[in-house]
C-alpha positions as CSV (number, residue, x, y, z in Angstrom):
1,M,-15.1,-36.9,43.1
2,P,-18.6,-37.7,44.4
3,L,-18.7,-37.4,48.2
4,W,-20.1,-40.9,48.7
5,R,-17.0,-42.4,47.0
6,Y,-14.6,-41.0,49.7
7,G,-15.3,-43.7,52.2
8,V,-16.3,-42.9,55.8
9,V,-13.0,-41.3,56.9
10,G,-12.6,-39.4,53.7
11,L,-16.2,-38.3,53.7
12,F,-15.9,-36.7,57.1
13,A,-12.6,-35.0,56.0
14,A,-14.4,-33.6,52.9
15,I,-17.3,-32.3,55.0
16,A,-14.9,-30.7,57.5
17,L,-13.1,-29.0,54.7
18,A,-16.3,-27.8,53.0
19,Q,-17.7,-26.5,56.4
20,S,-14.6,-24.3,56.8
21,A,-15.7,-22.3,53.8
22,P,-17.8,-19.1,54.0
23,P,-21.6,-19.6,54.3
24,L,-23.6,-19.8,51.1
25,R,-24.9,-16.2,51.4
26,E,-21.3,-14.8,51.4
27,L,-20.3,-17.0,48.4
28,A,-23.5,-16.0,46.5
29,E,-22.8,-12.3,47.2
30,R,-19.4,-12.7,45.6
31,R,-21.1,-14.0,42.5
32,G,-23.6,-11.2,42.4
33,I,-26.7,-13.2,43.3
34,L,-28.9,-13.7,46.4
35,I,-29.5,-17.2,47.8
36,G,-32.8,-17.6,49.6
37,A,-35.1,-20.0,51.5
38,A,-38.8,-20.2,52.3
39,V,-39.6,-19.8,55.9
40,E,-42.3,-20.6,58.5
41,P,-42.0,-17.8,61.0
42,N,-43.2,-19.7,64.0
43,L,-40.0,-21.9,63.8
44,L,-37.9,-18.7,64.2
45,V,-39.2,-18.6,67.7
46,E,-39.7,-22.2,68.6
47,E,-36.5,-23.7,67.2
48,P,-33.2,-21.7,67.7
49,R,-31.2,-23.9,65.4
50,Y,-33.6,-23.2,62.6
51,A,-33.1,-19.4,63.0
52,Q,-29.4,-19.8,63.3
53,V,-28.9,-21.7,60.1
54,L,-31.3,-19.5,58.2
55,A,-29.5,-16.3,59.3
56,R,-26.1,-17.8,58.6
57,E,-26.6,-19.3,55.2
58,F,-29.2,-17.2,53.3
59,S,-29.4,-13.7,52.1
60,L,-33.1,-13.7,51.1
61,V,-36.2,-15.1,52.8
62,V,-39.7,-15.7,51.5
63,A,-42.8,-16.7,53.5
64,E,-43.8,-20.2,52.7
65,N,-47.5,-19.6,53.7
66,V,-48.0,-16.6,56.0
67,M,-48.3,-13.9,53.2
68,K,-50.8,-15.8,51.2
69,W,-54.3,-14.4,51.0
70,G,-55.9,-17.0,53.2
71,A,-53.4,-16.4,56.0
72,L,-53.6,-12.6,55.9
73,Q,-57.3,-12.0,55.3
74,T,-59.4,-14.9,56.6
75,S,-62.4,-12.5,57.0
76,R,-63.1,-9.8,54.5
77,G,-61.5,-6.6,55.5
78,Q,-59.8,-8.1,58.6
79,F,-56.1,-8.5,58.2
80,N,-53.7,-10.4,60.5
81,F,-50.0,-9.5,59.9
82,A,-48.5,-11.0,63.1
83,A,-46.6,-13.9,61.5
84,A,-45.7,-11.9,58.4
85,D,-44.3,-9.1,60.6
86,L,-42.2,-11.6,62.5
87,L,-40.6,-12.7,59.3
88,V,-40.0,-9.2,58.0
89,D,-38.5,-8.2,61.3
90,F,-36.2,-11.2,61.4
91,A,-35.0,-10.5,57.8
92,Q,-34.2,-6.9,58.5
93,K,-32.3,-7.8,61.6
94,H,-30.2,-10.2,59.7
95,K,-29.7,-8.0,56.6
96,Q,-31.7,-10.4,54.4
97,A,-33.8,-9.3,51.4
98,I,-37.5,-10.3,51.4
99,R,-39.7,-11.8,48.8
100,G,-43.5,-11.3,49.3
101,H,-45.4,-14.5,48.3
102,T,-48.1,-14.2,47.0
103,L,-50.7,-11.6,46.1
104,V,-52.9,-13.4,43.6
105,W,-53.2,-17.2,43.5
106,H,-56.0,-19.6,42.9
107,Q,-55.3,-21.7,46.0
108,Q,-55.2,-21.0,49.8
109,L,-58.0,-18.4,49.4
110,P,-60.3,-17.9,52.4
111,R,-63.9,-19.3,52.0
112,W,-65.4,-15.9,51.7
113,M,-63.5,-15.3,48.4
114,Y,-65.8,-17.9,46.7
115,G,-68.8,-15.7,47.1
116,N,-70.9,-14.6,44.1
117,F,-69.2,-11.2,43.6
118,S,-69.9,-8.8,40.8
119,R,-67.1,-7.3,38.7
120,S,-67.1,-4.1,40.7
121,E,-67.1,-5.9,44.0
122,M,-64.1,-8.1,42.9
123,E,-62.3,-5.0,41.7
124,A,-62.7,-3.4,45.1
125,I,-61.6,-6.6,46.9
126,L,-58.5,-7.0,44.8
127,A,-57.6,-3.4,45.2
128,E,-58.1,-3.4,49.0
129,H,-56.0,-6.5,49.4
130,I,-53.0,-5.4,47.3
131,R,-53.0,-1.9,48.5
132,T,-53.2,-3.0,52.2
133,V,-50.6,-5.8,52.0
134,V,-48.0,-4.2,49.7
135,G,-48.5,-0.8,51.3
136,R,-47.8,-2.2,54.8
137,Y,-44.4,-3.4,53.7
138,K,-43.5,-0.6,51.3
139,G,-39.8,-0.1,51.1
140,R,-39.1,-3.3,53.0
141,I,-40.0,-6.1,50.6
142,A,-37.7,-6.2,47.6
143,Y,-39.7,-8.6,45.4
144,W,-43.4,-9.5,45.1
145,D,-44.8,-12.6,43.5
146,V,-47.8,-10.6,42.3
147,V,-49.4,-13.5,40.4
148,N,-48.7,-17.1,41.1
149,E,-49.4,-20.1,38.9
150,A,-52.0,-18.5,36.6
151,I,-51.3,-21.0,33.8
152,G,-52.4,-24.6,34.3
153,D,-50.7,-27.9,33.3
154,D,-52.8,-27.8,30.2
155,A,-51.1,-24.5,29.2
156,R,-54.3,-22.5,29.6
157,L,-55.3,-19.8,32.1
158,R,-56.7,-21.4,35.2
159,A,-60.2,-20.8,36.5
160,T,-60.2,-18.6,39.6
161,P,-62.6,-16.5,41.7
162,F,-60.9,-13.5,40.1
163,D,-62.3,-14.4,36.7
164,V,-65.3,-12.1,37.1
165,L,-62.6,-9.4,36.6
166,P,-61.3,-10.2,33.1
167,D,-58.2,-8.1,33.4
168,Y,-57.3,-9.2,36.9
169,L,-53.8,-10.1,36.0
170,E,-53.0,-6.7,34.5
171,R,-54.8,-5.0,37.3
172,A,-52.9,-6.8,40.0
173,F,-49.5,-5.7,38.7
174,R,-50.6,-2.1,38.3
175,L,-52.0,-2.0,41.8
176,A,-48.8,-3.5,43.2
177,R,-46.7,-0.9,41.4
178,Q,-48.9,1.9,42.7
179,A,-48.6,0.5,46.3
180,D,-44.8,0.3,46.2
181,P,-43.0,1.7,43.1
182,Q,-39.7,0.4,44.3
183,A,-40.5,-3.3,44.7
184,K,-39.8,-5.6,41.8
185,L,-42.9,-7.4,40.5
186,F,-42.8,-11.0,39.4
187,Y,-44.9,-13.7,37.8
188,N,-44.2,-17.1,39.4
189,D,-44.9,-20.6,38.2
190,Y,-43.9,-24.3,38.4
191,G,-43.3,-26.8,35.6
192,A,-42.0,-24.1,33.3
193,E,-38.2,-24.3,33.8
194,G,-37.7,-26.1,30.5
195,L,-39.0,-25.6,27.0
196,G,-42.6,-26.9,26.5
197,P,-46.2,-26.0,26.1
198,K,-46.6,-24.5,29.6
199,S,-43.5,-22.4,29.4
200,E,-44.6,-21.3,26.0
201,A,-48.0,-20.2,27.3
202,I,-46.3,-18.3,30.2
203,Y,-43.9,-16.6,27.7
204,N,-46.7,-15.5,25.5
205,L,-48.7,-14.2,28.5
206,L,-45.9,-12.2,29.8
207,K,-44.9,-10.9,26.4
208,S,-48.5,-9.8,25.8
209,L,-48.7,-8.0,29.2
210,K,-45.3,-6.3,28.6
211,E,-46.5,-5.1,25.3
212,K,-49.5,-3.5,27.1
213,G,-47.1,-1.7,29.4
214,V,-48.0,-3.8,32.4
215,P,-45.2,-3.3,35.1
216,I,-43.7,-6.8,35.2
217,D,-40.1,-6.8,36.3
218,G,-39.4,-10.5,36.3
219,V,-40.4,-14.2,36.2
220,G,-39.9,-16.8,38.8
221,F,-39.2,-20.5,38.0
222,Q,-40.1,-22.8,40.9
223,V,-38.1,-25.9,39.9
224,H,-39.8,-28.5,42.0
225,V,-38.1,-31.5,40.5
226,D,-36.6,-34.9,41.4
227,Q,-33.1,-36.3,41.2
228,G,-33.5,-37.4,37.6
229,F,-34.0,-33.8,36.4
230,S,-31.6,-32.5,33.8
231,P,-31.5,-28.8,32.9
232,Q,-29.8,-29.6,29.6
233,R,-32.3,-32.2,28.6
234,V,-35.3,-29.8,29.0
235,G,-33.5,-26.8,27.5
236,M,-33.5,-24.8,30.7
237,A,-30.8,-22.3,29.6
238,E,-32.5,-21.7,26.3
239,N,-35.8,-21.2,28.0
240,L,-34.5,-18.7,30.5
241,E,-32.7,-16.8,27.8
242,R,-35.9,-16.1,25.8
243,F,-37.5,-14.7,29.0
244,A,-34.4,-12.6,29.6
245,R,-34.8,-11.2,26.1
246,L,-38.2,-9.8,27.1
247,G,-36.3,-7.6,29.6
248,L,-37.3,-9.7,32.6
249,E,-35.2,-10.5,35.6
250,I,-34.9,-14.3,36.2
251,H,-35.3,-15.9,39.6
252,I,-35.2,-19.5,40.8
253,T,-37.9,-19.2,43.4
254,E,-38.9,-22.5,45.1
255,M,-36.3,-25.2,44.3
256,D,-36.4,-28.6,45.9
257,V,-35.2,-32.0,44.6
258,R,-37.1,-35.1,45.7
259,L,-35.3,-38.3,46.2
260,V,-37.0,-41.1,44.3
261,G,-36.2,-44.6,43.1
262,G,-34.5,-47.7,44.6
263,Q,-30.8,-46.8,44.3
264,P,-28.6,-46.8,47.4
265,Q,-29.1,-43.6,49.5
266,A,-25.6,-42.3,48.8
267,E,-26.1,-42.5,45.1
268,R,-29.5,-40.8,45.3
269,L,-28.0,-38.0,47.4
270,E,-25.2,-37.5,44.9
271,A,-27.8,-37.3,42.1
272,Q,-29.7,-34.8,44.1
273,A,-26.6,-32.7,44.5
274,R,-25.9,-32.8,40.8
275,V,-29.3,-31.4,40.1
276,Y,-28.8,-28.5,42.5
277,Q,-25.4,-27.8,41.0
278,E,-26.6,-27.9,37.4
279,V,-29.5,-25.6,38.0
280,L,-27.3,-23.1,39.9
281,Q,-24.8,-23.2,37.0
282,V,-27.6,-22.3,34.6
283,C,-28.5,-19.4,36.8
284,L,-25.0,-18.2,37.1
285,R,-24.4,-18.3,33.4
286,Q,-27.6,-16.2,32.7
287,P,-26.7,-12.5,33.4
288,R,-30.3,-11.7,34.3
289,C,-30.6,-14.5,36.9
290,K,-30.3,-12.7,40.2
291,V,-31.9,-15.0,42.8
292,F,-31.6,-18.7,43.7
293,T,-34.2,-19.7,46.3
294,L,-35.0,-23.1,47.9
295,W,-38.5,-24.0,49.2
296,G,-37.2,-24.4,52.7
297,F,-33.7,-25.5,53.7
298,T,-34.1,-28.5,56.1
299,D,-35.8,-31.7,55.4
300,A,-37.4,-31.6,58.8
301,Y,-39.9,-29.0,57.7
302,S,-40.2,-29.5,54.0
303,W,-43.7,-29.8,52.4
304,R,-42.1,-33.0,50.8
305,A,-40.3,-34.1,53.9
306,A,-40.6,-37.9,53.1
307,S,-38.6,-37.4,49.9
308,E,-35.8,-35.5,51.7
309,P,-35.6,-32.7,49.0
310,L,-33.5,-30.0,50.6
311,I,-29.8,-29.3,51.3
312,F,-29.8,-29.9,55.1
313,D,-31.2,-33.1,56.6
314,D,-33.7,-33.2,59.5
315,R,-30.9,-32.6,62.0
316,Y,-29.5,-29.5,60.2
317,Q,-26.5,-31.4,58.9
318,P,-25.4,-30.3,55.4
319,K,-26.0,-32.9,52.7
320,P,-24.0,-33.4,49.5
321,A,-26.4,-30.9,47.8
322,Y,-25.2,-28.2,50.2
323,F,-21.6,-28.8,49.3
324,A,-22.4,-28.9,45.6
325,L,-23.9,-25.4,45.9
326,Q,-20.9,-24.3,47.9
327,R,-18.4,-25.6,45.3
328,T,-20.3,-24.1,42.4
329,L,-20.4,-20.7,44.0
330,Q,-16.7,-20.9,44.6
331,Q,-15.8,-21.6,41.0
332,P,-14.6,-18.8,38.8
């Protein structure tokens, strides 16, 4: 029965019962997957409740911003790892896996990256960045989003400062493999969770790179959607299966579910919970889907805070979406 149909007394009873269950990370471990959340490391220090919930509920963390190029290397050759180190140290202390995000992306680049570089200069820049960043965390970061969002909404390769280096995609993966042979290397993108032109372009890109022997271990599907999303309608299971047949590990990497529309809040929250549940079910039914990650965990610090897209509200109270994930992980 949907939580909002219990009435006030029944709702609190249902929440108390659900909260007595093990945390999500323990339930996910029983199902053979990791459950993760994107993190802003400063909050680990500034807000104890944030750190407590993160440590209790999640078995994987990913930096929301502090491992992006613009945060790590604002000036050429000068790296600042303070915030990234804070996150890595927290994760290791709490026995959480770490996802590095991201080595190559067309956004959040420092200004100096838009200079007029020759091919050989860009080759050196790319190599220095990847070797320095991946090398620093060798053996500590389990997964790297090596390339992020290279395919645009028009299903074509995006224009980036890296284009002076025609094989930059292939080169980035090879450099990352050299810097840490044990880390699993991923391509990550949004708007590709279902069948369609963009996911087709990504499939063809990864298939081509795999055929060249490029070391790609997996593909990440971000799943930034709203409460009207239906995995069945977009063919999500079928889409993930074809990537799995390429020999790729499948991860849900940045999920959030925006609340939209004019329905009563309780109904919108229930619809949001259904989306989280159905996407998790798709992952659990796909043998190569090993990670289910949210882009944050509390609405208080979501990049889409106004649309309340996450599984804890802005006071760290679990929402119907939390309990939907909990119930789904408990099912046989």
